[in-house]
C-alpha positions in Angstrom: -2.4 11.7 9.6 -2.3 8.6 7.1 -5.5 8.3 6.0 -5.6 4.2 5.6 -4.6 2.1 8.7 -3.2 -1.6 8.9 -6.4 -4.0 8.3 -7.8 -1.9 6.0 -9.1 -3.4 2.8 -8.0 -1.5 -0.3 -8.1 -1.7 -4.4 -5.2 -0.1 -6.6 -4.3 -0.3 -10.3 -2.2 -2.5 -11.5 -0.7 -3.9 -14.9 -3.6 -6.9 -14.3 -6.0 -4.0 -13.6 -8.1 -3.5 -10.6 -6.3 -5.5 -7.6 -7.5 -5.5 -4.0 -5.9 -6.8 -0.4 -5.4 -5.6 3.2 -3.3 -3.3 4.5 -0.1 -5.3 6.1 2.3 -2.2 7.3 2.3 1.8 7.4 5.5 3.6 6.3 6.3 6.4 7.9 9.8 6.6 6.8 11.9 6.6 3.8 12.3 2.4 3.1 13.9 0.0 1.1 11.9 -2.3 -0.6 12.3 -4.7 -3.5 15.5 -3.3 -4.9 13.9 0.2 -4.7 14.4 3.0 -2.0 10.5 4.4 -1.6 10.0 7.6 -0.1 7.5 7.8 2.9 7.3 10.5 5.2 4.6 11.3 8.1 2.4 13.4 5.7 3.0 11.1 2.6 3.0 7.4 4.1 3.2 4.6 1.7 1.6 1.4 2.8 2.3 -1.9 2.1 -0.5 -4.1 1.3 -0.9 -8.5 0.9 -3.1 -9.2 -2.5 -6.3 -10.7 -1.5 -6.0 -13.4 -4.5 -2.1 -14.0 -4.4 0.6 -13.6 -1.3 1.9 -11.0 -3.7 3.1 -7.7 -1.2 2.6 -4.6 -3.1 3.9 -1.2 -1.6 1.9 2.3 -3.3 1.0 5.7 -2.1 -1.9 6.9 -0.5 -3.0 8.6 -4.0 -2.8 5.2 -5.4 -5.3 3.4 -2.9 -9.2 2.9 -2.6 -10.9 2.2 0.5 -13.2 -1.6 0.0 -16.3 -1.0 2.2 
């Protein structure tokens, strides 16, 4: 079961420091993103997140994310 859902506000670490954004999609199966194959499953989903400050979209596993209240 996914810990996060579409619309949740989360943060994660990036090369530029802590970044925040909203989840726009939950992947529960393997998918291609930015030229790379990302592994995901129902038990270990990955999330597409749109940055709050830019239009950048990132893909991360659940363990990399922290919910923002």
